[in-house]
N, CA, C and O atoms as a printed pandas DataFrame, in Angstrom:
     atom_number atom_name residue_name chain_id  residue_number  x_coord  y_coord  z_coord
0              1         N          MET        A               1    0.822   -1.157    0.068
1              2        CA          MET        A               1   -0.222    0.108    0.099
2              3         C          MET        A               1    0.789    0.951    0.327
3              4         O          MET        A               1    1.638    1.031    1.215
4              5         N          THR        A               2    0.426    1.866   -1.106
5              6        CA          THR        A               2    0.965    3.676   -0.627
6              7         C          THR        A               2    0.117    4.503   -0.654
7              8         O          THR        A               2   -0.666    4.828   -1.548
8              9         N          GLY        A               3    0.332    5.026    0.807
9             10        CA          GLY        A               3   -0.214    6.064    1.272
10            11         C          GLY        A               3    0.334    7.452    1.049
11            12         O          GLY        A               3    1.359    7.778    0.450
12            13         N          PRO        A               4   -0.793    8.388    1.809
13            14        CA          PRO        A               4   -0.056    9.726    1.514
14            15         C          PRO        A               4    1.639   10.092    2.749
15            16         O          PRO        A               4    1.774    9.335    3.711
16            17         N          LYS        A               5    2.408   10.913    2.591
17            18        CA          LYS        A               5    4.034   10.990    3.609
18            19         C          LYS        A               5    3.395   10.498    4.970
19            20         O          LYS        A               5    2.227   10.395    5.347
20            21         N          ASN        A               6    4.662   10.226    5.582
21            22        CA          ASN        A               6    5.087    9.607    6.510
22            23         C          ASN        A               6    3.991    8.285    6.900
23            24         O          ASN        A               6    3.469    8.321    8.015
24            25         N          ASN        A               7    3.727    7.368    6.156
25            26        CA          ASN        A               7    2.924    6.283    6.228
26            27         C          ASN        A               7    1.259    6.931    6.515
27            28         O          ASN        A               7    0.719    6.353    7.458
28            29         N          GLN        A               8    0.685    7.653    6.076
29            30        CA          GLN        A               8   -0.602    7.925    6.373
30            31         C          GLN        A               8   -1.770    7.700    5.449
31            32         O          GLN        A               8   -2.232    8.533    4.669
32            33         N          LEU        A               9   -2.330    6.047    5.701
33            34        CA          LEU        A               9   -3.473    5.826    5.833
34            35         C          LEU        A               9   -4.349    6.691    4.864
35            36         O          LEU        A               9   -4.416    7.920    4.892
36            37         N          SER        A              10   -5.108    5.736    3.878
37            38        CA          SER        A              10   -6.557    7.085    3.053
38            39         C          SER        A              10   -7.301    5.516    3.796
39            40         O          SER        A              10   -6.839    4.392    3.995
40            41         N          ILE        A              11   -9.082    6.359    4.125
41            42        CA          ILE        A              11   -9.897    6.128    4.382
42            43         C          ILE        A              11   -9.957    4.961    2.955
43            44         O          ILE        A              11   -9.929    3.746    3.153
44            45         N          GLN        A              12  -10.013    5.361    2.016
45            46        CA          GLN        A              12   -9.941    4.173    0.614
46            47         C          GLN        A              12   -9.092    2.738    0.587
47            48         O          GLN        A              12   -9.278    1.728   -0.093
48            49         N          GLU        A              13   -8.108    3.042    1.574
49            50        CA          GLU        A              13   -6.900    2.093    2.007
50            51         C          GLU        A              13   -7.869    0.909    3.016
51            52         O          GLU        A              13   -8.474   -0.141    2.803
52            53         N          VAL        A              14   -7.589    1.785    4.177
53            54        CA          VAL        A              14   -8.547    0.782    4.961
54            55         C          VAL        A              14   -9.997    0.241    4.232
55            56         O          VAL        A              14  -10.420   -0.890    4.473
56            57         N          GLU        A              15  -10.599    1.039    3.453
57            58        CA          GLU        A              15  -11.547    0.113    2.992
58            59         C          GLU        A              15  -11.570   -0.998    2.061
59            60         O          GLU        A              15  -12.520   -1.703    1.721
60            61         N          LYS        A              16  -10.109   -1.032    1.638
61            62        CA          LYS        A              16   -9.967   -2.109    0.815
62            63         C          LYS        A              16   -9.621   -3.251    1.264
63            64         O          LYS        A              16   -9.866   -4.328    0.722
64            65         N          VAL        A              17   -8.878   -3.034    2.542
65            66        CA          VAL        A              17   -7.938   -4.263    3.489
66            67         C          VAL        A              17   -8.630   -4.836    4.187
67            68         O          VAL        A              17   -8.132   -5.698    4.910
68            69         N          ALA        A              18  -10.576   -4.475    4.251
69            70        CA          ALA        A              18  -11.818   -4.587    5.651
70            71         C          ALA        A              18  -11.872   -5.015    4.024
71            72         O          ALA        A              18  -10.924   -5.762    3.781
72            73         N          LYS        A              19  -12.503   -4.820    3.129
73            74        CA          LYS        A              19  -12.566   -6.000    1.941
74            75         C          LYS        A              19  -12.484   -6.939    2.354
75            76         O          LYS        A              19  -13.236   -7.505    3.147
76            77         N          LEU        A              20  -11.159   -7.416    1.692
77            78        CA          LEU        A              20   -9.903   -7.809    1.197
78            79         C          LEU        A              20  -10.396   -9.172    2.904
79            80         O          LEU        A              20  -10.876  -10.293    2.737
80            81         N          ALA        A              21  -10.078   -8.565    4.255
81            82        CA          ALA        A              21  -10.412   -9.400    5.193
82            83         C          ALA        A              21  -12.246   -9.708    5.059
83            84         O          ALA        A              21  -12.875  -10.072    6.052
84            85         N          ARG        A              22  -12.766   -9.545    4.017
85            86        CA          ARG        A              22  -13.678   -9.720    4.869
86            87         C          ARG        A              22  -15.094   -9.395    5.592
87            88         O          ARG        A              22  -16.089  -10.083    5.816
88            89         N          LEU        A              23  -14.623   -7.556    5.957
89            90        CA          LEU        A              23  -14.687   -6.737    7.173
90            91         C          LEU        A              23  -15.743   -6.231    6.257
91            92         O          LEU        A              23  -15.837   -6.094    5.037
92            93         N          LYS        A              24  -16.704   -5.941    7.557
93            94        CA          LYS        A              24  -18.036   -4.672    7.191
94            95         C          LYS        A              24  -17.703   -3.526    8.487
95            96         O          LYS        A              24  -17.925   -3.463    9.696
96            97         N          LEU        A              25  -17.172   -2.857    7.650
97            98        CA          LEU        A              25  -16.990   -1.265    8.888
98            99         C          LEU        A              25  -17.600   -0.235    8.923
99           100         O          LEU        A              25  -17.202    0.324    7.901
100          101         N          ASP        A              26  -18.399    0.514    9.456
101          102        CA          ASP        A              26  -19.072    1.151    9.875
102          103         C          ASP        A              26  -17.488    2.716    9.556
103          104         O          ASP        A              26  -16.266    2.567    9.521
104          105         N          GLU        A              27  -18.368    4.039    9.393
105          106        CA          GLU        A              27  -17.410    5.579    8.681
106          107         C          GLU        A              27  -16.692    5.690   10.347
107          108         O          GLU        A              27  -15.597    6.243   10.449
108          109         N          ILE        A              28  -17.404    5.116   11.635
109          110        CA          ILE        A              28  -17.066    5.892   12.888
110          111         C          ILE        A              28  -15.904    4.432   13.235
111          112         O          ILE        A              28  -15.677    4.390   14.444
112          113         N          GLU        A              29  -15.251    3.421   12.538
113          114        CA          GLU        A              29  -14.580    2.105   12.214
114          115         C          GLU        A              29  -13.257    3.008   11.935
115          116         O          GLU        A              29  -12.296    3.457   12.558
116          117         N          LEU        A              30  -13.795    2.999   10.617
117          118        CA          LEU        A              30  -13.249    3.457    9.519
118          119         C          LEU        A              30  -12.349    3.928    9.886
119          120         O          LEU        A              30  -11.331    3.312   10.203
120          121         N          GLU        A              31  -12.560    5.608    9.956
121          122        CA          GLU        A              31  -11.966    6.114   11.261
122          123         C          GLU        A              31  -10.940    5.688   12.098
123          124         O          GLU        A              31   -9.733    5.788   11.877
124          125         N          LEU        A              32  -11.302    5.369   12.743
125          126        CA          LEU        A              32  -10.544    4.387   14.129
126          127         C          LEU        A              32   -9.432    3.773   13.510
127          128         O          LEU        A              32   -8.314    4.127   13.883
128          129         N          TYR        A              33   -9.556    2.806   12.518
129          130        CA          TYR        A              33   -8.884    2.249   12.041
130          131         C          TYR        A              33   -7.279    2.789   11.093
131          132         O          TYR        A              33   -6.082    2.542   10.945
132          133         N          THR        A              34   -8.485    3.737   10.637
133          134        CA          THR        A              34   -7.310    4.087    9.649
134          135         C          THR        A              34   -6.206    5.150    9.877
135          136         O          THR        A              34   -5.424    5.650    9.068
136          137         N          GLY        A              35   -6.381    5.379   11.362
137          138        CA          GLY        A              35   -5.718    6.454   12.368
138          139         C          GLY        A              35   -4.638    4.878   13.011
139          140         O          GLY        A              35   -3.408    4.831   13.036
140          141         N          GLN        A              36   -5.327    4.097   13.322
141          142        CA          GLN        A              36   -4.690    3.117   14.641
142          143         C          GLN        A              36   -3.781    2.281   13.891
143          144         O          GLN        A              36   -2.907    1.662   14.499
144          145         N          LEU        A              37   -3.963    2.142   11.833
145          146        CA          LEU        A              37   -2.897    1.079   11.180
146          147         C          LEU        A              37   -2.292    2.311   10.745
147          148         O          LEU        A              37   -1.160    2.057   10.334
148          149         N          SER        A              38   -2.552    3.490   10.664
149          150        CA          SER        A              38   -1.334    4.450   10.648
150          151         C          SER        A              38    0.013    4.410   11.075
151          152         O          SER        A              38    1.083    4.336   10.471
152          153         N          SER        A              39   -0.385    4.493   12.567
153          154        CA          SER        A              39    0.307    4.383   13.417
154          155         C          SER        A              39    0.868    3.035   13.645
155          156         O          SER        A              39    2.049    2.982   13.986
156          157         N          ILE        A              40    0.559    2.526   13.581
157          158        CA          ILE        A              40    1.352    1.144   13.188
158          159         C          ILE        A              40    2.363    1.139   12.027
159          160         O          ILE        A              40    3.498    0.668   12.104
160          161         N          LEU        A              41    1.953    1.574   11.213
161          162        CA          LEU        A              41    2.912    1.775   10.125
162          163         C          LEU        A              41    4.163    2.819   10.343
163          164         O          LEU        A              41    5.338    2.454   10.344
164          165         N          GLU        A              42    3.786    3.989   10.504
165          166        CA          GLU        A              42    4.977    4.771   10.799
166          167         C          GLU        A              42    5.877    3.776   12.526
167          168         O          GLU        A              42    6.974    4.264   12.798
168          169         N          HIS        A              43    5.622    3.105   13.064
169          170        CA          HIS        A              43    6.119    3.081   14.115
170          171         C          HIS        A              43    7.076    1.580   13.438
171          172         O          HIS        A              43    7.995    1.132   14.125
172          173         N          ILE        A              44    6.830    1.115   12.469
173          174        CA          ILE        A              44    7.528    0.094   11.615
174          175         C          ILE        A              44    8.266    0.341   10.889
175          176         O          ILE        A              44    9.112   -0.450   10.472
176          177         N          ALA        A              45    8.066    2.211   10.338
177          178        CA          ALA        A              45    9.042    2.935    9.976
178          179         C          ALA        A              45   10.330    3.085   10.362
179          180         O          ALA        A              45   11.432    2.798    9.894
180          181         N          ARG        A              46    9.871    3.655   11.425
181          182        CA          ARG        A              46   11.315    4.199   12.517
182          183         C          ARG        A              46   11.966    2.800   12.870
183          184         O          ARG        A              46   13.183    2.676   13.013
184          185         N          LEU        A              47   11.123    1.823   12.993
185          186        CA          LEU        A              47   12.091    0.230   13.588
186          187         C          LEU        A              47   13.252    0.111   12.548
187          188         O          LEU        A              47   14.475    0.035   12.662
188          189         N          GLU        A              48   12.333    0.126   11.419
189          190        CA          GLU        A              48   12.838    0.214   10.102
190          191         C          GLU        A              48   14.577    0.905    9.834
191          192         O          GLU        A              48   15.169    0.431    8.864
192          193         N          LYS        A              49   15.207    1.808   10.542
193          194        CA          LYS        A              49   15.548    2.658   10.834
194          195         C          LYS        A              49   17.157    1.775   11.547
195          196         O          LYS        A              49   18.363    1.610   11.362
196          197         N          LEU        A              50   16.302    1.529   12.205
197          198        CA          LEU        A              50   17.213    0.919   13.191
198          199         C          LEU        A              50   18.480    0.437   12.697
199          200         O          LEU        A              50   18.401   -0.042   11.566
200          201         N          ASP        A              51   19.606    0.427   13.215
201          202        CA          ASP        A              51   21.066   -0.108   13.058
202          203         C          ASP        A              51   20.614   -1.474   14.101
203          204         O          ASP        A              51   20.254   -1.359   15.272
204          205         N          ILE        A              52   20.726   -2.586   13.437
205          206        CA          ILE        A              52   20.462   -3.922   14.061
206          207         C          ILE        A              52   21.690   -4.596   13.509
207          208         O          ILE        A              52   21.727   -5.822   13.615
208          209         N          GLU        A              53   23.195   -3.679   12.657
209          210        CA          GLU        A              53   24.326   -4.833   12.483
210          211         C          GLU        A              53   24.806   -5.850   13.663
211          212         O          GLU        A              53   24.294   -5.739   14.777
212          213         N          GLY        A              54   25.478   -6.523   13.488
213          214        CA          GLY        A              54   25.529   -7.648   14.705
214          215         C          GLY        A              54   24.675   -8.383   16.038
215          216         O          GLY        A              54   25.076   -9.099   16.955
216          217         N          VAL        A              55   23.397   -7.883   15.706
217          218        CA          VAL        A              55   22.614   -8.256   16.431
218          219         C          VAL        A              55   22.042   -9.732   16.411
219          220         O          VAL        A              55   21.577  -10.162   15.355
220          221         N          GLU        A              56   22.063  -10.511   17.535
221          222        CA          GLU        A              56   21.452  -12.170   17.448
222          223         C          GLU        A              56   19.618  -12.231   17.367
223          224         O          GLU        A              56   18.784  -11.918   18.216
224          225         N          PRO        A              57   19.488  -12.673   16.225
225          226        CA          PRO        A              57   17.467  -12.793   16.451
226          227         C          PRO        A              57   17.652  -13.936   17.263
227          228         O          PRO        A              57   18.359  -14.937   17.375
228          229         N          MET        A              58   16.456  -13.188   17.910
229          230        CA          MET        A              58   15.940  -14.201   18.384
230          231         C          MET        A              58   14.491  -14.337   18.666
231          232         O          MET        A              58   13.800  -13.773   17.818
232          233         N          ALA        A              59   13.569  -15.164   19.999
233          234        CA          ALA        A              59   12.388  -15.498   19.053
234          235         C          ALA        A              59   11.895  -15.025   20.568
235          236         O          ALA        A              59   10.718  -15.343   20.733
236          237         N          HIS        A              60   12.499  -14.318   21.776
237          238        CA          HIS        A              60   12.191  -14.270   23.035
238          239         C          HIS        A              60   12.935  -13.731   23.749
239          240         O          HIS        A              60   13.979  -14.335   23.995
240          241         N          PRO        A              61   12.682  -12.176   24.472
241          242        CA          PRO        A              61   13.788  -11.559   25.358
242          243         C          PRO        A              61   14.222  -12.033   26.727
243          244         O          PRO        A              61   14.782  -11.316   27.555
244          245         N          ILE        A              62   13.943  -13.185   26.872
245          246        CA          ILE        A              62   15.132  -13.482   28.322
246          247         C          ILE        A              62   15.141  -15.439   28.340
247          248         O          ILE        A              62   14.419  -15.887   27.449
248          249         N          PRO        A              63   15.527  -16.044   28.821
249          250        CA          PRO        A              63   15.269  -17.543   28.205
250          251         C          PRO        A              63   14.655  -18.155   28.942
251          252         O          PRO        A              63   14.979  -18.210   30.129
252          253         N          LEU        A              64   13.532  -18.826   28.427
253          254        CA          LEU        A              64   12.459  -19.603   29.251
254          255         C          LEU        A              64   12.460  -21.116   28.994
255          256         O          LEU        A              64   12.514  -21.941   28.082
256          257         N          ASN        A              65   12.349  -20.978   30.576
257          258        CA          ASN        A              65   12.343  -22.245   30.720
258          259         C          ASN        A              65   10.321  -23.234   31.237
259          260         O          ASN        A              65    9.368  -23.034   31.990
260          261         N          ASN        A              66   10.773  -24.236   30.186
261          262        CA          ASN        A              66    9.105  -24.424   29.626
262          263         C          ASN        A              66    8.551  -25.761   31.607
263          264         O          ASN        A              66    9.340  -26.636   31.964
264          265         N          ARG        A              67    7.250  -25.509   32.377
265          266        CA          ARG        A              67    7.140  -25.428   33.391
266          267         C          ARG        A              67    5.796  -26.995   32.962
267          268         O          ARG        A              67    4.575  -26.861   33.037
268          269         N          LEU        A              68    6.474  -28.217   32.579
269          270        CA          LEU        A              68    5.151  -29.483   32.284
270          271         C          LEU        A              68    5.138  -29.721   33.105
271          272         O          LEU        A              68    6.149  -30.013   33.744
272          273         N          ASP        A              69    3.234  -29.729   33.825
273          274        CA          ASP        A              69    3.287  -30.307   34.645
274          275         C          ASP        A              69    3.152  -31.549   34.112
275          276         O          ASP        A              69    3.355  -31.684   32.906
276          277         N          GLU        A              70    2.725  -32.863   35.052
277          278        CA          GLU        A              70    2.252  -34.365   34.916
278          279         C          GLU        A              70    1.049  -34.802   33.859
279          280         O          GLU        A              70   -0.132  -34.767   34.203
280          281         N          ASP        A              71    1.374  -35.120   32.848
281          282        CA          ASP        A              71    0.089  -35.081   32.710
282          283         C          ASP        A              71   -0.668  -35.884   33.317
283          284         O          ASP        A              71    0.076  -36.585   34.003
284          285         N          VAL        A              72   -2.079  -36.293   33.513
285          286        CA          VAL        A              72   -2.556  -37.089   34.552
286          287         C          VAL        A              72   -4.201  -37.060   33.899
287          288         O          VAL        A              72   -4.288  -36.165   33.059
288          289         N          PRO        A              73   -5.017  -37.539   34.020
289          290        CA          PRO        A              73   -6.309  -38.281   33.662
290          291         C          PRO        A              73   -7.432  -38.526   34.696
291          292         O          PRO        A              73   -7.848  -39.570   35.199
292          293         N          GLY        A              74   -7.851  -37.020   34.881
293          294        CA          GLY        A              74   -8.476  -36.663   35.932
294          295         C          GLY        A              74  -10.403  -37.323   35.209
295          296         O          GLY        A              74  -10.832  -37.763   34.142
296          297         N          ASP        A              75  -10.757  -37.125   36.061
297          298        CA          ASP        A              75  -12.481  -37.336   36.414
298          299         C          ASP        A              75  -12.971  -36.737   34.394
299          300         O          ASP        A              75  -12.637  -35.758   33.727
300          301         N          PRO        A              76  -13.740  -37.782   34.146
301          302        CA          PRO        A              76  -14.392  -36.539   32.271
302          303         C          PRO        A              76  -15.155  -35.932   32.867
303          304         O          PRO        A              76  -15.354  -36.257   34.037
304          305         N          MET        A              77  -15.830  -34.886   32.322
305          306        CA          MET        A              77  -16.819  -34.062   32.604
306          307         C          MET        A              77  -18.064  -34.402   32.214
307          308         O          MET        A              77  -18.235  -34.708   31.034
308          309         N          PRO        A              78  -19.130  -34.411   33.106
309          310        CA          PRO        A              78  -20.539  -34.893   32.637
310          311         C          PRO        A              78  -21.084  -34.357   31.770
311          312         O          PRO        A              78  -21.174  -33.142   31.590
312          313         N          VAL        A              79  -21.615  -35.426   30.973
313          314        CA          VAL        A              79  -22.034  -35.231   29.651
314          315         C          VAL        A              79  -23.015  -34.245   29.870
315          316         O          VAL        A              79  -22.933  -33.346   29.033
316          317         N          ASP        A              80  -24.435  -34.005   31.174
317          318        CA          ASP        A              80  -25.043  -33.118   30.860
318          319         C          ASP        A              80  -24.593  -32.023   31.067
319          320         O          ASP        A              80  -25.411  -31.103   31.066
320          321         N          ALA        A              81  -23.350  -31.741   31.287
321          322        CA          ALA        A              81  -22.258  -30.207   31.786
322          323         C          ALA        A              81  -22.108  -30.132   30.378
323          324         O          ALA        A              81  -22.709  -29.186   29.869
324          325         N          LEU        A              82  -21.404  -30.948   29.525
325          326        CA          LEU        A              82  -20.997  -30.829   28.022
326          327         C          LEU        A              82  -22.543  -30.301   27.549
327          328         O          LEU        A              82  -22.521  -29.120   27.203
328          329         N          LEU        A              83  -23.395  -30.711   27.495
329          330        CA          LEU        A              83  -23.826  -30.392   26.539
330          331         C          LEU        A              83  -24.286  -28.991   26.845
331          332         O          LEU        A              83  -24.268  -28.122   25.974
332          333         N          ASP        A              84  -24.665  -28.783   27.975
333          334        CA          ASP        A              84  -25.521  -27.120   28.621
334          335         C          ASP        A              84  -24.533  -26.303   27.912
335          336         O          ASP        A              84  -24.924  -25.194   27.545
336          337         N          ASN        A              85  -23.296  -26.652   27.644
337          338        CA          ASN        A              85  -22.499  -25.114   27.617
338          339         C          ASN        A              85  -22.560  -25.484   25.780
339          340         O          ASN        A              85  -22.604  -24.467   25.087
340          341         N          ALA        A              86  -22.564  -26.441   25.237
341          342        CA          ALA        A              86  -23.309  -26.683   23.211
342          343         C          ALA        A              86  -23.931  -24.975   23.140
343          344         O          ALA        A              86  -24.395  -24.213   23.988
344          345         N          PRO        A              87  -23.736  -24.902   22.081
345          346        CA          PRO        A              87  -25.100  -24.035   20.577
346          347         C          PRO        A              87  -25.905  -24.066   20.608
347          348         O          PRO        A              87  -26.801  -23.360   21.071
348          349         N          GLU        A              88  -25.750  -25.894   19.541
349          350        CA          GLU        A              88  -26.761  -26.683   19.180
350          351         C          GLU        A              88  -27.064  -27.782   19.796
351          352         O          GLU        A              88  -26.032  -27.871   20.460
352          353         N          VAL        A              89  -27.776  -28.838   20.144
353          354        CA          VAL        A              89  -27.497  -30.179   20.605
354          355         C          VAL        A              89  -28.779  -30.670   19.888
355          356         O          VAL        A              89  -29.760  -29.928   19.830
356          357         N          VAL        A              90  -28.791  -32.384   19.131
357          358        CA          VAL        A              90  -29.217  -33.196   18.249
358          359         C          VAL        A              90  -29.475  -34.150   19.059
359          360         O          VAL        A              90  -28.979  -35.182   18.609
360          361         N          GLU        A              91  -30.185  -34.384   20.365
361          362        CA          GLU        A              91  -30.377  -36.269   21.039
362          363         C          GLU        A              91  -29.494  -35.586   22.324
363          364         O          GLU        A              91  -29.576  -34.732   23.206
364          365         N          GLN        A              92  -28.237  -37.017   21.534
365          366        CA          GLN        A              92  -27.208  -36.453   22.766
366          367         C          GLN        A              92  -25.765  -36.104   21.911
367          368         O          GLN        A              92  -24.619  -36.422   22.228
368          369         N          PHE        A              93  -26.082  -35.580   21.095
369          370        CA          PHE        A              93  -24.533  -35.035   20.051
370          371         C          PHE        A              93  -24.763  -33.405   19.969
371          372         O          PHE        A              93  -25.849  -32.852   19.797
372          373         N          ILE        A              94  -23.409  -32.733   20.142
373          374        CA          ILE        A              94  -22.997  -31.464   19.643
374          375         C          ILE        A              94  -23.616  -31.650   18.812
375          376         O          ILE        A              94  -23.984  -32.791   18.536
376          377         N          SER        A              95  -24.084  -30.191   17.846
377          378        CA          SER        A              95  -24.458  -30.346   16.755
378          379         C          SER        A              95  -23.265  -29.368   15.525
379          380         O          SER        A              95  -23.299  -28.179   15.206
380          381         N          VAL        A              96  -23.195  -29.449   15.494
381          382        CA          VAL        A              96  -22.096  -28.408   13.858
382          383         C          VAL        A              96  -22.681  -28.188   12.792
383          384         O          VAL        A              96  -23.400  -28.934   12.127
384          385         N          PRO        A              97  -22.221  -26.651   12.546
385          386        CA          PRO        A              97  -22.117  -26.825   10.796
386          387         C          PRO        A              97  -21.277  -27.770   10.002
387          388         O          PRO        A              97  -20.130  -28.137   10.260
388          389         N          LYS        A              98  -22.301  -28.220    8.641
389          390        CA          LYS        A              98  -20.824  -29.136    7.713
390          391         C          LYS        A              98  -20.014  -28.008    6.570
391          392         O          LYS        A              98  -20.346  -27.173    5.728
392          393         N          VAL        A              99  -18.816  -28.563    7.126
393          394        CA          VAL        A              99  -17.917  -27.931    6.455
394          395         C          VAL        A              99  -17.288  -28.689    5.026
395          396         O          VAL        A              99  -16.825  -28.025    4.099
396          397         N          LEU        A             100  -17.356  -30.145    5.022
397          398        CA          LEU        A             100  -17.411  -30.185    3.735
398          399         C          LEU        A             100  -18.323  -31.349    2.596
399          400         O          LEU        A             100  -19.304  -32.070    2.782
400          401         N          GLY        A             101  -17.689  -31.166    1.733
401          402        CA          GLY        A             101  -19.540  -31.802    1.316
402          403         C          GLY        A             101  -19.984  -30.813    0.918
403          404         O          GLY        A             101  -19.586  -29.653    1.029
404          405         N          GLY        A             102  -21.381  -31.508    0.125
405          406        CA          GLY        A             102  -21.939  -30.711   -0.435
406          407         C          GLY        A             102  -23.476  -30.516   -0.100
407          408         O          GLY        A             102  -23.650  -30.974    1.030
408          409         N          ASP        A             103  -24.539  -30.075   -0.564
409          410        CA          ASP        A             103  -25.783  -30.128    0.633
410          411         C          ASP        A             103  -27.098  -30.547    1.504
411          412         O          ASP        A             103  -28.054  -30.106    2.141
412          413         N          SER        A             104  -26.063  -32.386    0.811
413          414        CA          SER        A             104  -26.562  -33.468    1.167
414          415         C          SER        A             104  -26.453  -33.987    1.920
415          416         O          SER        A             104  -27.076  -35.043    2.037
């Protein structure tokens, strides 16, 4: 995207990005996100100017130690409690939208 100077995005550019992301934004959201996305691009532009010669790439700024608890099976959740939390139930099953195949 190439917006006006200082990485300032236009509302039309944000509308295009929203359309590509299949987001429906109203005028207030467009103005809000235009400012927020422009600020992010300005920050990235400042980061790109930094001298990082000799800086080792890292995934995290401090060393991490994973603390893994022992995997011990517990009591199963009661079926009725599980089904109470489901958005839709058919008989004793959680009903979900079909994701593969045709309409049949």
